[in-house]
C-alpha positions as CSV (number, residue, x, y, z in Angstrom):
1,M,141.5,110.9,30.7
2,L,139.1,113.2,28.9
3,F,137.0,110.3,27.9
4,A,136.8,109.0,31.5
5,M,135.7,112.4,32.7
6,R,132.9,112.5,30.1
7,V,131.7,109.1,31.2
8,L,131.8,110.1,34.8
9,S,129.9,113.3,34.2
10,T,127.1,111.5,32.5
11,K,126.9,108.6,35.1
12,L,127.5,110.6,38.3
13,P,124.1,112.2,38.6
14,N,122.4,108.7,38.3
15,L,124.8,107.3,40.9
16,V,124.0,110.2,43.2
17,N,120.3,109.7,42.8
18,Q,120.5,106.0,43.4
19,C,122.5,106.5,46.6
20,R,120.1,109.2,47.8
21,W,117.2,106.9,47.2
22,K,118.9,104.1,49.1
23,L,119.8,106.3,52.0
24,F,116.7,108.4,52.1
25,P,113.9,106.4,50.4
26,P,110.7,108.4,49.6
27,G,107.5,107.5,51.3
28,C,104.4,105.9,49.7
29,L,101.9,108.5,48.7
30,F,99.1,106.7,50.6
31,C,100.6,105.0,53.7
32,H,103.8,107.2,53.9
33,Q,105.9,104.2,54.7
34,P,109.4,104.1,53.1
35,L,109.4,102.5,49.6
36,R,111.4,99.4,48.9
37,E,111.5,100.1,45.2
38,E,111.4,103.1,42.9
39,S,107.7,103.9,42.8
40,H,105.2,106.3,44.3
41,C,103.0,103.7,45.8
42,C,103.9,100.6,47.8
43,R,102.7,97.1,46.7
44,E,100.4,96.8,49.7
45,C,98.6,100.1,48.9
46,L,98.5,99.4,45.2
47,E,96.6,96.2,45.9
48,K,93.9,98.2,47.8
49,V,93.3,100.7,44.9
50,V,90.2,99.3,43.3
51,T,89.1,100.4,39.9
52,I,85.4,100.4,38.9
53,S,84.5,97.3,36.8
54,A,83.5,97.8,33.1
55,S,80.3,95.9,34.0
56,C,78.2,99.0,34.8
57,C,74.9,100.6,33.9
58,R,75.7,102.8,30.9
59,I,73.4,105.6,32.1
60,C,74.0,106.0,35.9
61,G,77.3,104.1,36.1
62,V,76.3,101.8,39.0
63,P,78.1,98.4,38.9
64,L,76.1,95.5,37.6
65,A,76.4,91.8,37.2
66,E,78.3,91.0,34.0
67,S,75.2,89.4,32.5
68,L,73.2,92.6,33.0
69,A,75.7,95.1,31.8
70,P,75.6,97.6,30.2
71,G,72.0,97.9,31.4
72,P,70.1,100.1,31.8
73,C,69.6,99.1,35.5
74,G,66.1,99.0,37.0
75,K,66.4,102.4,38.5
76,C,67.3,104.0,35.2
77,L,64.4,102.2,33.5
78,S,61.9,103.7,35.9
79,S,63.6,107.1,36.6
80,P,66.6,107.8,34.5
81,P,69.0,110.6,35.4
82,A,69.5,113.7,33.2
83,Q,72.9,112.6,31.9
84,A,73.2,110.3,28.9
85,N,75.9,108.2,30.4
86,S,78.1,108.0,33.5
87,V,81.7,106.9,34.2
88,S,83.7,106.5,37.4
89,L,87.3,105.4,37.7
90,F,87.9,104.2,41.3
91,A,85.9,102.7,44.2
92,Y,85.7,105.3,47.0
93,R,87.3,103.2,49.7
94,G,90.5,102.6,51.5
95,E,93.5,104.4,50.0
96,V,91.5,106.2,47.3
97,R,89.1,107.6,49.9
98,D,92.0,108.7,52.1
99,A,93.8,110.4,49.2
100,I,90.7,112.3,48.2
101,L,90.0,113.4,51.8
102,R,93.6,114.6,52.2
103,W,93.2,116.6,48.9
104,K,89.8,118.1,49.9
105,L,90.5,118.8,53.6
106,G,94.3,119.2,53.7
107,S,95.2,120.5,50.1
108,D,97.5,117.5,49.6
109,D,96.9,116.5,46.0
110,A,100.0,114.4,45.4
111,A,98.1,111.0,45.6
112,V,95.2,112.4,43.4
113,H,97.8,113.4,40.7
114,W,99.2,109.8,40.9
115,L,95.7,108.3,40.4
116,I,95.2,110.5,37.4
117,G,98.5,109.4,36.0
118,V,97.9,105.7,36.4
119,A,94.5,106.2,34.7
120,E,96.0,108.1,31.7
121,N,95.1,105.4,29.2
122,R,91.5,105.2,30.4
123,L,91.2,109.0,30.4
124,T,92.5,109.4,26.8
125,E,89.9,106.8,25.8
126,L,87.1,108.7,27.4
127,F,88.0,112.4,26.7
128,K,89.0,113.8,23.4
129,P,90.6,117.2,22.6
130,E,87.2,118.5,21.2
131,D,85.3,117.6,24.4
132,L,84.3,120.2,27.0
133,L,84.6,119.5,30.8
134,L,82.4,121.4,33.2
135,P,83.1,121.1,36.9
136,V,80.2,120.8,39.4
137,P,80.3,124.2,41.1
138,M,80.9,124.6,44.8
139,P,78.9,126.9,47.1
140,L,80.7,130.2,47.1
141,S,81.1,130.3,50.9
142,R,82.8,126.9,50.9
143,M,85.1,127.8,48.0
144,R,86.1,131.0,49.8
145,K,86.8,129.1,53.0
146,S,88.9,126.4,51.4
147,G,90.5,128.5,48.7
148,Q,89.9,125.6,46.3
149,H,87.4,124.4,43.7
150,H,88.1,120.7,43.7
151,A,86.0,119.7,40.7
152,A,87.6,122.5,38.7
153,D,91.1,121.3,39.7
154,L,90.1,117.8,38.6
155,C,89.0,119.1,35.2
156,R,92.4,120.9,34.9
157,M,94.3,117.7,35.7
158,I,92.3,115.7,33.2
159,A,92.7,118.4,30.5
160,Q,96.5,118.3,31.0
161,V,96.4,114.6,30.2
162,T,93.9,114.5,27.4
163,G,94.0,118.0,25.8
164,S,90.3,118.5,26.4
165,K,88.8,122.0,27.0
166,W,87.4,122.9,30.3
167,D,85.5,125.9,31.7
168,W,84.4,126.7,35.3
169,R,82.3,129.8,34.4
170,L,79.5,128.2,32.4
171,L,77.8,126.1,35.0
172,R,76.9,128.1,38.1
173,R,75.5,127.5,41.6
174,R,72.6,129.3,43.3
175,G,72.6,130.0,47.0
176,E,73.9,127.9,49.8
177,Q,72.8,124.3,50.3
178,E,73.5,121.8,53.1
179,R,76.4,119.4,52.5
180,Q,75.3,116.4,50.6
181,S,77.4,114.1,52.8
182,A,75.1,114.9,55.7
183,L,71.9,113.8,53.9
184,S,70.0,110.7,53.0
185,G,69.5,109.7,49.4
186,V,66.0,111.2,49.1
187,A,67.1,114.4,50.9
188,R,70.1,114.7,48.6
189,R,67.8,115.0,45.5
190,K,65.6,117.6,47.2
191,N,68.6,119.6,48.5
192,L,69.9,120.3,45.0
193,R,66.8,121.1,43.1
194,K,67.3,124.3,41.1
195,S,70.8,124.7,42.7
196,F,72.6,124.9,39.3
197,H,72.1,127.0,36.2
198,V,73.8,128.0,33.0
199,D,75.2,131.5,32.8
200,G,73.3,132.5,29.7
201,D,75.2,135.8,29.2
202,Y,78.5,134.0,29.4
203,L,77.3,131.4,27.0
204,K,76.2,134.0,24.4
205,S,79.4,136.1,24.8
206,T,81.7,133.2,24.3
207,Q,79.6,131.2,21.8
208,L,81.0,128.2,23.7
209,N,78.3,125.8,22.7
210,E,78.9,126.4,19.0
211,A,82.7,126.1,19.4
212,V,82.6,122.7,21.1
213,T,82.3,119.9,18.6
214,G,82.8,117.0,21.0
215,K,81.0,115.7,24.1
216,V,80.0,117.8,27.1
217,W,81.0,116.3,30.4
218,V,79.9,117.4,33.9
219,V,82.7,116.4,36.3
220,D,82.8,115.8,40.1
221,D,85.3,114.2,42.5
222,V,83.0,111.6,44.2
223,V,79.6,110.3,43.3
224,T,77.4,108.6,46.0
225,T,73.7,108.6,45.0
226,G,74.3,110.5,41.8
227,A,72.0,113.3,42.8
228,T,74.6,116.1,42.2
229,L,75.5,114.9,38.7
230,H,71.8,114.5,37.8
231,H,70.9,118.0,38.8
232,A,74.1,119.5,37.2
233,A,73.3,117.7,33.9
234,K,69.7,118.7,34.1
235,A,70.8,122.4,34.4
236,L,72.7,122.0,31.2
237,R,69.6,121.4,29.1
238,P,69.8,124.9,27.5
239,L,72.8,123.6,25.6
240,K,70.4,121.3,23.8
241,R,72.9,118.4,23.6
242,P,73.6,115.2,25.5
243,V,75.6,115.5,28.7
244,S,77.9,112.8,30.1
245,A,78.9,112.5,33.7
246,F,82.3,111.7,35.2
247,S,83.6,111.2,38.7
248,L,87.1,110.3,39.9
249,A,85.5,107.8,42.5
250,R,82.2,106.2,43.3
251,T,80.8,105.0,46.6
252,L,79.7,101.4,46.1
253,Q,76.5,100.0,47.6
254,N,76.7,98.8,51.2
255,E,79.9,100.8,51.8
């Protein structure tokens, strides 16, 4: 009798959870339809989550034909960005785009956390515990309005997976600029000139540059033309070390 009670006490929670899942199945993080199997994403949505191919320009990260990778691409040969290399995880389309917009506009970060989780192996390949992640700073007015710093939140999520260091106080933003999403490619570059700077006093007081023995990464949620990451990396030249660029997603050409 006692043995039977012990067995029941260990198996009962699992049975309850299974019954609860059958009766009240959770919804897909992307389409919110009831799931047919124990997962956070349905098969239909999973097929629409597109990862960026490894065939990319090593400098700006733009996808290239396999025969041309790792580049550099023609644009980087004529006018290279300030960063030494660039990496993006997902194509900014479909379910990934919707997940990022819900996160940025509605503070729903569940699907973004899931994307970080499924990319854990790739992230641990890229980021080491000795690396430093620096989020692209938001204009102060937008940060006050939303109550969020999305690039900083992204750095925190990555650091939880990889053990890397991150700091939001070193790279700062000057003034208020028009939203990049409302501008053309040429206008985006002009819009952000001299928008970023390194907080020299903070750098001296913390001796952060000397303490970091790994790579320095500038991090943003989405890259379209690459102008934001270029100007952010350019502002980090006082560190006198190569800067890498990372984005969760990238807008592909003709999309």
